[in-house]
Jmol script that loads the backbone (N, CA, C; Angstrom):
load data "model"
ATOM      1  N   MET A   1      74.979 -44.132  15.894  1.00  0.00           N
ATOM      2  CA  MET A   1      74.633 -45.471  15.558  1.00  0.00           C
ATOM      3  C   MET A   1      73.601 -45.896  16.688  1.00  0.00           C
ATOM      4  N   LYS A   2      72.657 -46.606  16.277  1.00  0.00           N
ATOM      5  CA  LYS A   2      71.625 -47.120  17.229  1.00  0.00           C
ATOM      6  C   LYS A   2      72.026 -48.563  17.743  1.00  0.00           C
ATOM      7  N   PRO A   3      71.685 -48.871  18.999  1.00  0.00           N
ATOM      8  CA  PRO A   3      72.009 -50.224  19.415  1.00  0.00           C
ATOM      9  C   PRO A   3      71.153 -51.285  18.695  1.00  0.00           C
ATOM     10  N   TYR A   4      69.958 -50.851  18.318  1.00  0.00           N
ATOM     11  CA  TYR A   4      68.926 -51.759  17.641  1.00  0.00           C
ATOM     12  C   TYR A   4      68.352 -50.999  16.445  1.00  0.00           C
ATOM     13  N   ILE A   5      67.995 -51.758  15.424  1.00  0.00           N
ATOM     14  CA  ILE A   5      67.221 -51.174  14.311  1.00  0.00           C
ATOM     15  C   ILE A   5      66.057 -52.132  13.979  1.00  0.00           C
ATOM     16  N   GLU A   6      64.963 -51.609  13.569  1.00  0.00           N
ATOM     17  CA  GLU A   6      63.891 -52.498  13.217  1.00  0.00           C
ATOM     18  C   GLU A   6      63.710 -52.366  11.678  1.00  0.00           C
ATOM     19  N   LEU A   7      63.589 -53.427  11.009  1.00  0.00           N
ATOM     20  CA  LEU A   7      63.425 -53.444   9.577  1.00  0.00           C
ATOM     21  C   LEU A   7      62.150 -54.122   9.192  1.00  0.00           C
ATOM     22  N   LYS A   8      61.352 -53.512   8.292  1.00  0.00           N
ATOM     23  CA  LYS A   8      60.041 -53.976   7.884  1.00  0.00           C
ATOM     24  C   LYS A   8      60.188 -54.794   6.563  1.00  0.00           C
ATOM     25  N   GLY A   9      59.723 -55.996   6.668  1.00  0.00           N
ATOM     26  CA  GLY A   9      59.798 -56.765   5.464  1.00  0.00           C
ATOM     27  C   GLY A   9      58.667 -56.618   4.514  1.00  0.00           C
ATOM     28  N   ALA A  10      58.624 -57.173   3.314  1.00  0.00           N
ATOM     29  CA  ALA A  10      57.591 -56.947   2.362  1.00  0.00           C
ATOM     30  C   ALA A  10      56.224 -57.475   2.916  1.00  0.00           C
ATOM     31  N   SER A  11      56.337 -58.451   3.786  1.00  0.00           N
ATOM     32  CA  SER A  11      55.143 -59.033   4.366  1.00  0.00           C
ATOM     33  C   SER A  11      54.423 -58.173   5.415  1.00  0.00           C
ATOM     34  N   GLY A  12      55.185 -57.155   5.870  1.00  0.00           N
ATOM     35  CA  GLY A  12      54.689 -56.301   6.923  1.00  0.00           C
ATOM     36  C   GLY A  12      55.304 -56.581   8.261  1.00  0.00           C
ATOM     37  N   ALA A  13      55.989 -57.724   8.326  1.00  0.00           N
ATOM     38  CA  ALA A  13      56.608 -58.164   9.558  1.00  0.00           C
ATOM     39  C   ALA A  13      57.785 -57.288   9.933  1.00  0.00           C
ATOM     40  N   VAL A  14      57.989 -57.023  11.133  1.00  0.00           N
ATOM     41  CA  VAL A  14      59.080 -56.204  11.590  1.00  0.00           C
ATOM     42  C   VAL A  14      60.089 -57.023  12.332  1.00  0.00           C
ATOM     43  N   TYR A  15      61.418 -56.865  11.953  1.00  0.00           N
ATOM     44  CA  TYR A  15      62.472 -57.620  12.477  1.00  0.00           C
ATOM     45  C   TYR A  15      63.337 -56.719  13.296  1.00  0.00           C
ATOM     46  N   ARG A  16      63.799 -57.092  14.479  1.00  0.00           N
ATOM     47  CA  ARG A  16      64.663 -56.270  15.266  1.00  0.00           C
ATOM     48  C   ARG A  16      66.041 -56.862  15.250  1.00  0.00           C
ATOM     49  N   TYR A  17      67.040 -56.006  14.797  1.00  0.00           N
ATOM     50  CA  TYR A  17      68.453 -56.403  14.688  1.00  0.00           C
ATOM     51  C   TYR A  17      69.251 -55.593  15.756  1.00  0.00           C
ATOM     52  N   LYS A  18      70.306 -56.301  16.227  1.00  0.00           N
ATOM     53  CA  LYS A  18      71.193 -55.724  17.201  1.00  0.00           C
ATOM     54  C   LYS A  18      72.461 -55.384  16.603  1.00  0.00           C
ATOM     55  N   LEU A  19      73.053 -54.231  16.976  1.00  0.00           N
ATOM     56  CA  LEU A  19      74.340 -53.772  16.581  1.00  0.00           C
ATOM     57  C   LEU A  19      75.418 -54.789  17.026  1.00  0.00           C
ATOM     58  N   ALA A  20      76.295 -55.113  16.077  1.00  0.00           N
ATOM     59  CA  ALA A  20      77.411 -56.010  16.449  1.00  0.00           C
ATOM     60  C   ALA A  20      78.514 -55.041  16.859  1.00  0.00           C
ATOM     61  N   GLU A  21      78.823 -55.015  18.112  1.00  0.00           N
ATOM     62  CA  GLU A  21      79.846 -54.079  18.673  1.00  0.00           C
ATOM     63  C   GLU A  21      81.198 -54.315  18.033  1.00  0.00           C
ATOM     64  N   ASN A  22      81.775 -53.252  17.564  1.00  0.00           N
ATOM     65  CA  ASN A  22      83.104 -53.277  16.817  1.00  0.00           C
ATOM     66  C   ASN A  22      83.061 -54.170  15.605  1.00  0.00           C
ATOM     67  N   GLY A  23      81.881 -54.305  15.010  1.00  0.00           N
ATOM     68  CA  GLY A  23      81.722 -55.154  13.855  1.00  0.00           C
ATOM     69  C   GLY A  23      81.900 -56.647  14.015  1.00  0.00           C
ATOM     70  N   ASP A  24      81.847 -57.109  15.239  1.00  0.00           N
ATOM     71  CA  ASP A  24      82.102 -58.465  15.582  1.00  0.00           C
ATOM     72  C   ASP A  24      80.777 -59.143  16.115  1.00  0.00           C
ATOM     73  N   PRO A  25      80.214 -60.127  15.315  1.00  0.00           N
ATOM     74  CA  PRO A  25      78.965 -60.705  15.674  1.00  0.00           C
ATOM     75  C   PRO A  25      79.052 -61.342  17.108  1.00  0.00           C
ATOM     76  N   GLY A  26      80.166 -61.677  17.561  1.00  0.00           N
ATOM     77  CA  GLY A  26      80.381 -62.263  18.890  1.00  0.00           C
ATOM     78  C   GLY A  26      79.745 -63.544  19.197  1.00  0.00           C
ATOM     79  N   THR A  27      79.260 -64.256  18.209  1.00  0.00           N
ATOM     80  CA  THR A  27      78.637 -65.585  18.407  1.00  0.00           C
ATOM     81  C   THR A  27      78.802 -66.479  17.150  1.00  0.00           C
ATOM     82  N   THR A  28      78.716 -67.677  17.517  1.00  0.00           N
ATOM     83  CA  THR A  28      78.647 -68.683  16.336  1.00  0.00           C
ATOM     84  C   THR A  28      77.319 -69.229  16.057  1.00  0.00           C
ATOM     85  N   ILE A  29      76.281 -68.670  16.600  1.00  0.00           N
ATOM     86  CA  ILE A  29      74.941 -69.109  16.471  1.00  0.00           C
ATOM     87  C   ILE A  29      74.477 -68.630  15.017  1.00  0.00           C
ATOM     88  N   ALA A  30      73.530 -69.350  14.474  1.00  0.00           N
ATOM     89  CA  ALA A  30      72.888 -69.106  13.167  1.00  0.00           C
ATOM     90  C   ALA A  30      72.078 -67.781  13.344  1.00  0.00           C
ATOM     91  N   GLY A  31      71.953 -67.108  12.168  1.00  0.00           N
ATOM     92  CA  GLY A  31      71.098 -65.941  12.174  1.00  0.00           C
ATOM     93  C   GLY A  31      71.190 -65.156  10.913  1.00  0.00           C
ATOM     94  N   ASN A  32      70.497 -64.035  10.914  1.00  0.00           N
ATOM     95  CA  ASN A  32      70.549 -63.118   9.759  1.00  0.00           C
ATOM     96  C   ASN A  32      71.304 -61.918  10.071  1.00  0.00           C
ATOM     97  N   TYR A  33      71.781 -61.195   9.061  1.00  0.00           N
ATOM     98  CA  TYR A  33      72.526 -59.933   9.366  1.00  0.00           C
ATOM     99  C   TYR A  33      72.445 -58.956   8.218  1.00  0.00           C
ATOM    100  N   VAL A  34      72.710 -57.654   8.567  1.00  0.00           N
ATOM    101  CA  VAL A  34      72.616 -56.617   7.602  1.00  0.00           C
ATOM    102  C   VAL A  34      73.820 -55.709   7.710  1.00  0.00           C
ATOM    103  N   TYR A  35      74.268 -55.214   6.614  1.00  0.00           N
ATOM    104  CA  TYR A  35      75.253 -54.159   6.662  1.00  0.00           C
ATOM    105  C   TYR A  35      74.492 -52.803   6.388  1.00  0.00           C
ATOM    106  N   VAL A  36      74.848 -51.760   7.166  1.00  0.00           N
ATOM    107  CA  VAL A  36      74.115 -50.556   7.074  1.00  0.00           C
ATOM    108  C   VAL A  36      75.089 -49.370   6.851  1.00  0.00           C
ATOM    109  N   ASP A  37      74.728 -48.443   5.967  1.00  0.00           N
ATOM    110  CA  ASP A  37      75.590 -47.338   5.724  1.00  0.00           C
ATOM    111  C   ASP A  37      75.381 -46.101   6.706  1.00  0.00           C
ATOM    112  N   ALA A  38      76.073 -45.069   6.610  1.00  0.00           N
ATOM    113  CA  ALA A  38      75.953 -43.977   7.467  1.00  0.00           C
ATOM    114  C   ALA A  38      74.557 -43.294   7.453  1.00  0.00           C
ATOM    115  N   ARG A  39      73.928 -43.430   6.312  1.00  0.00           N
ATOM    116  CA  ARG A  39      72.588 -42.856   6.237  1.00  0.00           C
ATOM    117  C   ARG A  39      71.455 -43.730   6.887  1.00  0.00           C
ATOM    118  N   GLY A  40      71.826 -44.969   7.282  1.00  0.00           N
ATOM    119  CA  GLY A  40      70.933 -45.864   7.816  1.00  0.00           C
ATOM    120  C   GLY A  40      70.253 -46.801   6.794  1.00  0.00           C
ATOM    121  N   ASP A  41      70.738 -46.846   5.540  1.00  0.00           N
ATOM    122  CA  ASP A  41      70.311 -47.702   4.495  1.00  0.00           C
ATOM    123  C   ASP A  41      70.953 -49.102   4.593  1.00  0.00           C
ATOM    124  N   VAL A  42      70.227 -50.064   4.421  1.00  0.00           N
ATOM    125  CA  VAL A  42      70.729 -51.484   4.292  1.00  0.00           C
ATOM    126  C   VAL A  42      71.275 -51.664   2.958  1.00  0.00           C
ATOM    127  N   VAL A  43      72.616 -51.899   2.910  1.00  0.00           N
ATOM    128  CA  VAL A  43      73.306 -52.078   1.693  1.00  0.00           C
ATOM    129  C   VAL A  43      73.451 -53.660   1.320  1.00  0.00           C
ATOM    130  N   TYR A  44      73.340 -54.470   2.346  1.00  0.00           N
ATOM    131  CA  TYR A  44      73.449 -55.932   2.122  1.00  0.00           C
ATOM    132  C   TYR A  44      72.679 -56.675   3.172  1.00  0.00           C
ATOM    133  N   ALA A  45      71.975 -57.655   2.838  1.00  0.00           N
ATOM    134  CA  ALA A  45      71.316 -58.578   3.860  1.00  0.00           C
ATOM    135  C   ALA A  45      71.796 -59.996   3.519  1.00  0.00           C
ATOM    136  N   GLY A  46      72.027 -60.701   4.716  1.00  0.00           N
ATOM    137  CA  GLY A  46      72.507 -62.020   4.526  1.00  0.00           C
ATOM    138  C   GLY A  46      71.970 -62.989   5.631  1.00  0.00           C
ATOM    139  N   GLU A  47      72.173 -64.231   5.408  1.00  0.00           N
ATOM    140  CA  GLU A  47      71.909 -65.247   6.426  1.00  0.00           C
ATOM    141  C   GLU A  47      73.038 -66.161   6.460  1.00  0.00           C
ATOM    142  N   ALA A  48      73.191 -66.772   7.711  1.00  0.00           N
ATOM    143  CA  ALA A  48      74.336 -67.629   7.964  1.00  0.00           C
ATOM    144  C   ALA A  48      74.031 -68.689   8.971  1.00  0.00           C
ATOM    145  N   ASN A  49      74.646 -69.940   8.773  1.00  0.00           N
ATOM    146  CA  ASN A  49      74.563 -70.918   9.781  1.00  0.00           C
ATOM    147  C   ASN A  49      75.486 -70.536  11.038  1.00  0.00           C
ATOM    148  N   ASN A  50      76.420 -69.739  10.806  1.00  0.00           N
ATOM    149  CA  ASN A  50      77.326 -69.299  11.898  1.00  0.00           C
ATOM    150  C   ASN A  50      77.578 -67.774  11.560  1.00  0.00           C
ATOM    151  N   LEU A  51      77.143 -66.942  12.569  1.00  0.00           N
ATOM    152  CA  LEU A  51      77.170 -65.549  12.317  1.00  0.00           C
ATOM    153  C   LEU A  51      78.641 -64.982  12.245  1.00  0.00           C
ATOM    154  N   ILE A  52      79.637 -65.778  12.523  1.00  0.00           N
ATOM    155  CA  ILE A  52      81.063 -65.312  12.222  1.00  0.00           C
ATOM    156  C   ILE A  52      81.189 -65.015  10.741  1.00  0.00           C
ATOM    157  N   ASP A  53      80.467 -65.792   9.916  1.00  0.00           N
ATOM    158  CA  ASP A  53      80.419 -65.670   8.528  1.00  0.00           C
ATOM    159  C   ASP A  53      79.782 -64.356   8.043  1.00  0.00           C
ATOM    160  N   ALA A  54      79.197 -63.559   9.010  1.00  0.00           N
ATOM    161  CA  ALA A  54      78.519 -62.347   8.509  1.00  0.00           C
ATOM    162  C   ALA A  54      79.603 -61.338   8.027  1.00  0.00           C
ATOM    163  N   LYS A  55      80.837 -61.560   8.227  1.00  0.00           N
ATOM    164  CA  LYS A  55      81.868 -60.609   7.766  1.00  0.00           C
ATOM    165  C   LYS A  55      82.383 -60.915   6.430  1.00  0.00           C
ATOM    166  N   SER A  56      81.802 -61.979   5.771  1.00  0.00           N
ATOM    167  CA  SER A  56      82.369 -62.481   4.482  1.00  0.00           C
ATOM    168  C   SER A  56      82.377 -61.438   3.430  1.00  0.00           C
ATOM    169  N   ARG A  57      81.461 -60.439   3.383  1.00  0.00           N
ATOM    170  CA  ARG A  57      81.456 -59.453   2.342  1.00  0.00           C
ATOM    171  C   ARG A  57      81.734 -58.105   2.845  1.00  0.00           C
ATOM    172  N   TRP A  58      82.114 -58.014   4.054  1.00  0.00           N
ATOM    173  CA  TRP A  58      82.191 -56.676   4.779  1.00  0.00           C
ATOM    174  C   TRP A  58      83.236 -55.727   4.142  1.00  0.00           C
ATOM    175  N   ALA A  59      84.375 -56.198   3.738  1.00  0.00           N
ATOM    176  CA  ALA A  59      85.414 -55.328   3.026  1.00  0.00           C
ATOM    177  C   ALA A  59      84.842 -54.737   1.830  1.00  0.00           C
ATOM    178  N   ASP A  60      84.204 -55.561   1.040  1.00  0.00           N
ATOM    179  CA  ASP A  60      83.614 -55.040  -0.217  1.00  0.00           C
ATOM    180  C   ASP A  60      82.531 -54.077   0.020  1.00  0.00           C
ATOM    181  N   ALA A  61      81.690 -54.365   0.956  1.00  0.00           N
ATOM    182  CA  ALA A  61      80.590 -53.504   1.340  1.00  0.00           C
ATOM    183  C   ALA A  61      81.093 -52.081   1.846  1.00  0.00           C
ATOM    184  N   ARG A  62      82.102 -52.156   2.638  1.00  0.00           N
ATOM    185  CA  ARG A  62      82.667 -50.890   3.149  1.00  0.00           C
ATOM    186  C   ARG A  62      83.317 -50.038   1.932  1.00  0.00           C
ATOM    187  N   ALA A  63      84.073 -50.748   1.197  1.00  0.00           N
ATOM    188  CA  ALA A  63      84.795 -50.019   0.127  1.00  0.00           C
ATOM    189  C   ALA A  63      83.871 -49.559  -1.004  1.00  0.00           C
ATOM    190  N   ARG A  64      82.979 -50.324  -1.458  1.00  0.00           N
ATOM    191  CA  ARG A  64      82.134 -49.923  -2.541  1.00  0.00           C
ATOM    192  C   ARG A  64      80.802 -49.300  -2.215  1.00  0.00           C
ATOM    193  N   HIS A  65      80.286 -49.491  -1.005  1.00  0.00           N
ATOM    194  CA  HIS A  65      78.958 -49.023  -0.672  1.00  0.00           C
ATOM    195  C   HIS A  65      78.896 -48.284   0.669  1.00  0.00           C
ATOM    196  N   GLY A  66      80.008 -47.976   1.279  1.00  0.00           N
ATOM    197  CA  GLY A  66      80.022 -47.187   2.550  1.00  0.00           C
ATOM    198  C   GLY A  66      79.422 -47.812   3.656  1.00  0.00           C
ATOM    199  N   ALA A  67      79.351 -49.229   3.739  1.00  0.00           N
ATOM    200  CA  ALA A  67      78.896 -49.841   4.935  1.00  0.00           C
ATOM    201  C   ALA A  67      79.701 -49.312   6.147  1.00  0.00           C
ATOM    202  N   THR A  68      78.944 -49.093   7.192  1.00  0.00           N
ATOM    203  CA  THR A  68      79.431 -48.588   8.488  1.00  0.00           C
ATOM    204  C   THR A  68      79.234 -49.447   9.590  1.00  0.00           C
ATOM    205  N   TRP A  69      78.092 -50.121   9.652  1.00  0.00           N
ATOM    206  CA  TRP A  69      77.665 -50.958  10.885  1.00  0.00           C
ATOM    207  C   TRP A  69      77.178 -52.266  10.370  1.00  0.00           C
ATOM    208  N   LEU A  70      77.362 -53.252  11.204  1.00  0.00           N
ATOM    209  CA  LEU A  70      76.895 -54.600  11.059  1.00  0.00           C
ATOM    210  C   LEU A  70      75.822 -54.848  12.153  1.00  0.00           C
ATOM    211  N   TYR A  71      74.644 -55.279  11.767  1.00  0.00           N
ATOM    212  CA  TYR A  71      73.627 -55.549  12.689  1.00  0.00           C
ATOM    213  C   TYR A  71      73.300 -57.128  12.567  1.00  0.00           C
ATOM    214  N   THR A  72      72.965 -57.788  13.631  1.00  0.00           N
ATOM    215  CA  THR A  72      72.619 -59.274  13.522  1.00  0.00           C
ATOM    216  C   THR A  72      71.373 -59.515  14.341  1.00  0.00           C
ATOM    217  N   ARG A  73      70.710 -60.693  13.915  1.00  0.00           N
ATOM    218  CA  ARG A  73      69.531 -61.096  14.586  1.00  0.00           C
ATOM    219  C   ARG A  73      69.621 -62.756  14.609  1.00  0.00           C
ATOM    220  N   LEU A  74      69.635 -63.113  15.839  1.00  0.00           N
ATOM    221  CA  LEU A  74      69.839 -64.634  16.037  1.00  0.00           C
ATOM    222  C   LEU A  74      68.499 -65.340  15.534  1.00  0.00           C
ATOM    223  N   ASN A  75      68.736 -66.483  14.826  1.00  0.00           N
ATOM    224  CA  ASN A  75      67.566 -67.024  14.216  1.00  0.00           C
ATOM    225  C   ASN A  75      68.104 -68.456  13.848  1.00  0.00           C
ATOM    226  N   VAL A  76      67.893 -69.433  14.780  1.00  0.00           N
ATOM    227  CA  VAL A  76      68.436 -70.803  14.629  1.00  0.00           C
ATOM    228  C   VAL A  76      67.693 -71.572  13.529  1.00  0.00           C
ATOM    229  N   SER A  77      66.395 -71.416  13.373  1.00  0.00           N
ATOM    230  CA  SER A  77      65.688 -72.165  12.446  1.00  0.00           C
ATOM    231  C   SER A  77      65.956 -71.763  11.078  1.00  0.00           C
ATOM    232  N   GLY A  78      66.476 -72.799  10.297  1.00  0.00           N
ATOM    233  CA  GLY A  78      66.876 -72.418   8.881  1.00  0.00           C
ATOM    234  C   GLY A  78      65.715 -71.999   8.030  1.00  0.00           C
ATOM    235  N   ALA A  79      64.506 -72.535   8.207  1.00  0.00           N
ATOM    236  CA  ALA A  79      63.387 -72.014   7.408  1.00  0.00           C
ATOM    237  C   ALA A  79      62.960 -70.625   7.713  1.00  0.00           C
ATOM    238  N   SER A  80      63.039 -70.247   9.117  1.00  0.00           N
ATOM    239  CA  SER A  80      62.656 -68.921   9.482  1.00  0.00           C
ATOM    240  C   SER A  80      63.700 -67.981   9.045  1.00  0.00           C
ATOM    241  N   ARG A  81      64.988 -68.348   9.032  1.00  0.00           N
ATOM    242  CA  ARG A  81      66.076 -67.453   8.542  1.00  0.00           C
ATOM    243  C   ARG A  81      65.902 -67.136   7.081  1.00  0.00           C
ATOM    244  N   ALA A  82      65.630 -68.216   6.259  1.00  0.00           N
ATOM    245  CA  ALA A  82      65.416 -67.990   4.800  1.00  0.00           C
ATOM    246  C   ALA A  82      64.223 -67.172   4.457  1.00  0.00           C
ATOM    247  N   ASP A  83      63.087 -67.373   5.250  1.00  0.00           N
ATOM    248  CA  ASP A  83      61.931 -66.564   4.991  1.00  0.00           C
ATOM    249  C   ASP A  83      62.149 -65.059   5.406  1.00  0.00           C
ATOM    250  N   GLU A  84      62.826 -64.857   6.497  1.00  0.00           N
ATOM    251  CA  GLU A  84      63.088 -63.477   6.913  1.00  0.00           C
ATOM    252  C   GLU A  84      64.057 -62.789   5.864  1.00  0.00           C
ATOM    253  N   TYR A  85      65.108 -63.572   5.453  1.00  0.00           N
ATOM    254  CA  TYR A  85      66.054 -62.955   4.440  1.00  0.00           C
ATOM    255  C   TYR A  85      65.272 -62.534   3.205  1.00  0.00           C
ATOM    256  N   SER A  86      64.479 -63.430   2.712  1.00  0.00           N
ATOM    257  CA  SER A  86      63.724 -63.127   1.512  1.00  0.00           C
ATOM    258  C   SER A  86      62.765 -61.914   1.678  1.00  0.00           C
ATOM    259  N   ASP A  87      62.113 -61.860   2.883  1.00  0.00           N
ATOM    260  CA  ASP A  87      61.177 -60.793   3.181  1.00  0.00           C
ATOM    261  C   ASP A  87      61.865 -59.421   3.150  1.00  0.00           C
ATOM    262  N   ILE A  88      63.118 -59.408   3.772  1.00  0.00           N
ATOM    263  CA  ILE A  88      63.784 -58.169   3.908  1.00  0.00           C
ATOM    264  C   ILE A  88      64.413 -57.787   2.503  1.00  0.00           C
ATOM    265  N   VAL A  89      64.950 -58.691   1.738  1.00  0.00           N
ATOM    266  CA  VAL A  89      65.519 -58.414   0.504  1.00  0.00           C
ATOM    267  C   VAL A  89      64.411 -57.916  -0.494  1.00  0.00           C
ATOM    268  N   ILE A  90      63.258 -58.483  -0.486  1.00  0.00           N
ATOM    269  CA  ILE A  90      62.218 -57.995  -1.322  1.00  0.00           C
ATOM    270  C   ILE A  90      61.777 -56.564  -0.951  1.00  0.00           C
ATOM    271  N   ALA A  91      61.712 -56.277   0.355  1.00  0.00           N
ATOM    272  CA  ALA A  91      61.177 -54.978   0.748  1.00  0.00           C
ATOM    273  C   ALA A  91      62.280 -53.900   0.564  1.00  0.00           C
ATOM    274  N   LEU A  92      63.420 -54.220   0.982  1.00  0.00           N
ATOM    275  CA  LEU A  92      64.476 -53.119   1.036  1.00  0.00           C
ATOM    276  C   LEU A  92      65.453 -53.074  -0.187  1.00  0.00           C
ATOM    277  N   GLN A  93      65.473 -54.112  -0.950  1.00  0.00           N
ATOM    278  CA  GLN A  93      66.222 -54.179  -2.196  1.00  0.00           C
ATOM    279  C   GLN A  93      67.644 -53.664  -1.928  1.00  0.00           C
ATOM    280  N   PRO A  94      68.429 -54.229  -1.046  1.00  0.00           N
ATOM    281  CA  PRO A  94      69.805 -53.762  -0.789  1.00  0.00           C
ATOM    282  C   PRO A  94      70.610 -53.807  -2.085  1.00  0.00           C
ATOM    283  N   VAL A  95      71.363 -52.784  -2.293  1.00  0.00           N
ATOM    284  CA  VAL A  95      72.216 -52.733  -3.567  1.00  0.00           C
ATOM    285  C   VAL A  95      73.053 -53.907  -3.795  1.00  0.00           C
ATOM    286  N   MET A  96      73.718 -54.439  -2.710  1.00  0.00           N
ATOM    287  CA  MET A  96      74.573 -55.619  -2.972  1.00  0.00           C
ATOM    288  C   MET A  96      73.828 -56.916  -3.154  1.00  0.00           C
ATOM    289  N   ASN A  97      72.624 -56.986  -2.786  1.00  0.00           N
ATOM    290  CA  ASN A  97      71.785 -58.199  -3.046  1.00  0.00           C
ATOM    291  C   ASN A  97      71.238 -58.193  -4.470  1.00  0.00           C
ATOM    292  N   GLN A  98      71.127 -57.014  -5.090  1.00  0.00           N
ATOM    293  CA  GLN A  98      70.631 -56.870  -6.388  1.00  0.00           C
ATOM    294  C   GLN A  98      71.597 -57.441  -7.391  1.00  0.00           C
ATOM    295  N   ALA A  99      72.926 -57.322  -6.991  1.00  0.00           N
ATOM    296  CA  ALA A  99      74.016 -57.747  -7.934  1.00  0.00           C
ATOM    297  C   ALA A  99      74.212 -59.194  -7.850  1.00  0.00           C
ATOM    298  N   ASP A 100      73.714 -59.890  -6.854  1.00  0.00           N
ATOM    299  CA  ASP A 100      73.842 -61.339  -6.652  1.00  0.00           C
ATOM    300  C   ASP A 100      73.192 -62.131  -7.807  1.00  0.00           C
TER     301      ASP A 100
END
end "model"
wireframe off; spacefill off
backbone 0.3
color backbone group
């Protein structure tokens, strides 16, 4: 597992995400997050006003899609969070986001 990963959005922008040690975001700050499987594929991307909520779909992601790691990116601005979320989902098409 890498301490950081960089994800490229559909716009070409690159976003740096930090590994949440022990699957715990460790903060209540707003931000974006991704669940990543053992191959390094993003299986779910999300955004939250409180990163503690990043675990909301974790059990399902682990059981159904092999999610292994949680990565987060602090992003207080709601508009920036939404834009980044959309950019990543369009580019990576995470399997769990396609079902939403």
